[in-house]
N, C-alpha and C positions, 0 to 999 in steps of 0.2 A: 502423412497424413491425414487421421480420420476425418469427416468431417464434423463430425460433430469437437474436435479437434479445432477444428480450424473456425468454425462459427463462435467458439469459446474465444480465443485468442483475439478473432476480428472485431467480433460484436458489438460487447458488452461492457466498450466504450466505460464514461462517465459512469453509470451507474453501478461498476465495480468496486466503488468503495463503497458500496452502501453497507452490507453484510449485516451482522447482526445486531437489532438494536437496545444498547443497555446503559447509553452515554446518562440517563437517568439516575442507574445507580450507583455508577462505581465513583469510587473516590480517584481524584486528578492531583496533580502537584505541578507548578508549574519550573519547565528549569527556563537559563540562557542556555544557548549553544555551549558558551564557554565552559558552562560548566561541564560538558562533554569533552572535554579535553581528553587525550590516552584512553577514551572507553572504542569499545568496538562495536559496531552498531552490525545486524542483521537486516537489510532494511526487502520488505514484500517491493522484487523489483516492475511487475506488474503496476501494483499502487501507485506507483512510483511515476510511472513512462504515461498511464491513464492521467495523472494528475498535471505532468507536463505537456502533454497535448491537450488538455483542458485549457490552462489557464494563459498557457504561451503564444498567444493569438496577437493578430493584424487590429488594427480597429473597426473594421467590418466582420472579425469574426474569425476571418480564414489563415490556418496554421501559417508557421513561416514554409518556405520550400526554397529550394534552390533551384539554379535554372533548369534542371531537366525537371522538374513538376513536383518532385522529391517531399516528403515531409522532411522537414529538420527541429522541430518544434522538441521531437523529444531529444536530440542532440543536443540542444544548448539549454535545455534541464540542467540531461547529463552532465557536462562538462561545468555549467560555472553552479550548481549548486554541490555537485562532488568536491569540484577544487575548493569551494572557499568551506567547506564541511572540512577535510584533508588542510586548510590554512589553519582553522582553529586546532586542529590534532585529533582530530575524529575518526577515526580508523570504519569506511562505511564497505563493506560486501553487501553485491548484491543478487538476491535467489530469486530464480528466474522459476513460473509454474512448467508443471508436468502435462500430462493427462487430467483434468478435473473429473474427481465422481459423476458414474449416470447421473448421480441423484440430482446433478447440477441443472441439468436440464431445463425443466421447468422454468427455473430460477432466469437461464440465457435467452428463453424465448421470450421470456415478458422484459427481458429488457430489451431483445431486439423490437420488440414494440416500443415500447417508452423514442428508442432510437431512432423506432421511421418516423413516428408524429414529432420528435424535438424537428428533425431533417425539416419536412412542410414547413413545421411554426416558424424555423429559419428563413426558410426562404422567402417566407409571408410577409414576415417584419421587415429584409432586404430592399424588399420589393418596393415597399411603403419608407423605406427611405429611415426607420426607427435602426440607428445604427446599434444606439446602448442597450437593444432589446435583441438583435438579432445575434447580437456578439455572446449573450448570455443563454440563446437556445444551442449557439452554436458549440457553448460547450459541453451540451449532453450529445451532439452525432460524432464522438472522437472516438476513433479508429485503430484499433493496437496490427497493422498490418506485417504480416512475417518479416520483409525486408528489413521494418523497425526492429525487431528483437535482435535480427543480426547486426546491426549496423550500432546496434547499443552495446552490445557484449563484443563487437570490434576494436569502439572505442573506449571502452572497459578494458581491454589486454592492453591497448597503446596509453593508457593515462596509469597500468599497475593497479587498478581496485579488482582484486576478486568477484567471482562471481561463480555461482553453485545453481547450478539444475537439476532441481527437486522435478525425483517421481511423480509428484501428484502435487497438490495445490502449495502452491511458496510460503504462505503464508506458517502453512503447518511444516513447512521445513527451517526458516527461520526460528518459529516456537524452537523446537526441537535441539538446534543449532544453538539456541538459547540459556535451551536445560541443560544444556550439554555444558555449559560454561563455554565454549567455542566463541561464541557471542557474549557482551555485555549488556545487550538491549534487540528486539525484537521491534522493525520499524515500518508501521503501518497506521492508514486512515480506520481500519477495520478494528472493530471489539474483537471477534474473530479465532485474534490471536491470543486473547484472555482463553478461551472456547480450546483453542490446541494445547495450552498449558504454559504459556508462556509468563516466565515469573516476572521479565519485566517487560510491559511495552512502552514503546515514547511513538506518541501521535505529533503530525505537522510539525515531524523535520523538514519534510523535503519544502517544504508549503510555508513555512514559516515568511513574519515581512508583515506591512502594510497590505493591505484588500479590501476592493473597491464594493462595497455591499450592491447585487445587483439591481438595479435600477432607482438608484437610493445614493444622492451626494454623499454619501456617509462612509469615512476608511475606519476600519480595526486592525486593529495589530493580531494579529494566528502569533502565537507563541509556545513553542514547543510544550507537551506536558508529556510526565511521564504516570502510567497506572501500575501499579506492581501487584499482579497476584494474590500474594499474603493477606495487602493490605486490606484488595476487595472481598475476600473470603470473611475478613476480620470484621468486617465495619458492618457483612448484608448477615453474620452468625449464619454462613451455612460452609457447603466443603464444596470440593471441585468439581464434585459430581452432577452433586442437584444445582450448581450454575449453571451446566451444560444442559442441562436440562429445565432451567428459567430460560436456559437461550432458546430451545427445542420447543418453547412454550409460546415463546414472545415470535417464533420464527426466524428459522437461518436462513442459506442459499441452499440449503438440502433438504427444507420444508418451508417454503413460503410464506404460506398463509398462518403457520401456528395453528393457534384456534381464536377464531373468531373471537374480537372485542378484549381480547385478548393485554395484556402490556407489559412492560417492564414491572412496573408496582404490583400489578392484581395477580402476577407471573415469582413474584417474590411471596408476597401474604400466601399464595394456596402452596407455592411447594415449601412455607414454613408450616401450614397448616396439616398436610398429608403428606411428608417428610422425601417423599418420589413419585416422579414418575407414572410409575407401574401402580401405588396408590392412590393417585387420585386418577388415574383411568378408570377404575374400581368403582370409584364411588358414581356421585349424580350426572357429572360430567362425563361419563363412559355411551352414553349415548353420542358423542362428539368424534367422529372420526377423521383418523390421518390422512393422507393420503396414501403417506408410506408409514411402513412399521417407524416406531422412530427410534428402535433401539436400534437401527441398522444407519439411521444420525446422529448419533452415541459415538457408537463405536469409529466413525469418522472422523472425531471429532479427538478421541480416549485414544484410540488406536491407528491413526492418521501412517500415512506410506508415506514412506521418510529415507534416507542414505543418509550412509556415515561416510560414505566417499568424496569427501573435498578436502582444498586444502589453502586456508585462509593465510594467504602471503601478500604484501603489499608492498611497492617497491617504486621508485623513482619512476615517472611519466618519461616515455619515450616523445621527447617533444617534437626533433622532426618526423616520426610518423606520425602523429597527431595531427599537426599541421599540414601532412600531407594529405590526412585523408580528410579535414573538416574542411581546411582553405582550398586545395586546389582540387577536389572532388566535389564539396559539399557550398561550396563560395561563404565560409565562414570569413569574418573579417580578423587578418592575420597576428593585428598586432594586439588586440582584443585578447586570442586564444591564450598568444604567446607569457602575457599575462597572469592569467590566470593560470598558468601551468608555472610559472615561476611561484606566484606565491604561495600554489599548493607543493611544490618541491624543496622551497622556505621551511611553510610547514610540519612536512611528512620530519626533514633535518632538526629540526629544532625542538622537535616532539619525541628523538630518537634518543635525541644527547638529552634531553629529560630525562625521559626512562634510563639510561645506562647511570646517570648522575644518583636517580633514585635510589635502584638496583645498590651502588657501591656505598652509600651511606645508610643501606637497607639491613 
């Protein structure tokens, strides 16, 4: 593994979920998890794992660990969230990142710095006894180490949940699978999935539920929401390529700065006025230099590195295998694990029976 890939996998942490900022532009539709029964979802695995690592923590901000000191927060999230979705009849497949594009190095270095600053703030808050503040900063220090990815893939195999190794960005691969019809939805917190061409994006799939706002005695309901690319394009009255170029103006992981002072609303206005990024750069804005060729960034989104070499097959979990791994090797509570797998198996069987019945009467 090259140094660049190792840095990417271990250090981008909590900030991995930032991506391109299009939240003020795109129309969204809230959905209930029960509405996704019978649907298949390609999940950006790293995005989900970082969410688990950030959210599943002790009151002082430390992650869950086994007796050997290995972090297990990500395994807890994978087990219980995936089993809950399977119980509802949702077919989840996880897509893992391969090597990131070289242009992502700038964003990675910035995230490393942000993470280092968060560590300092966490330690200060912890020393001062400010536990809630410490926990908030701790969420920004999450690191996905190699053994965590390997353990996650191993657990998914035992659970009968398919996973796909992307040659490049996992989000691009998940979007590609959704475009091909191999999955009904692409799941990620990032809006980058839209720039990769995902026709149906679902957000908050792995973190829905009640969440406490940082440093406030307030709880909010985090509800899954669906973003349809066709509705986004229609609402904004732009083409897919123009949407990609709007993202480039705002700033992506491959050109983090975008154009200084240009947010989503302004970027949309400029795109409608000029029609394309090329035309825009020929105007008075031509004195603004991109640190990289914007066409290279555009090509990453429109022509990403993806593969069709995968097989999405869901099977019943190997209960004893999961118990051996999680309970005997990672110190999980056996009763809780068995109950989660029991509910998961029941949900999968009921969904298969319903599918066969629907096919028969269809």
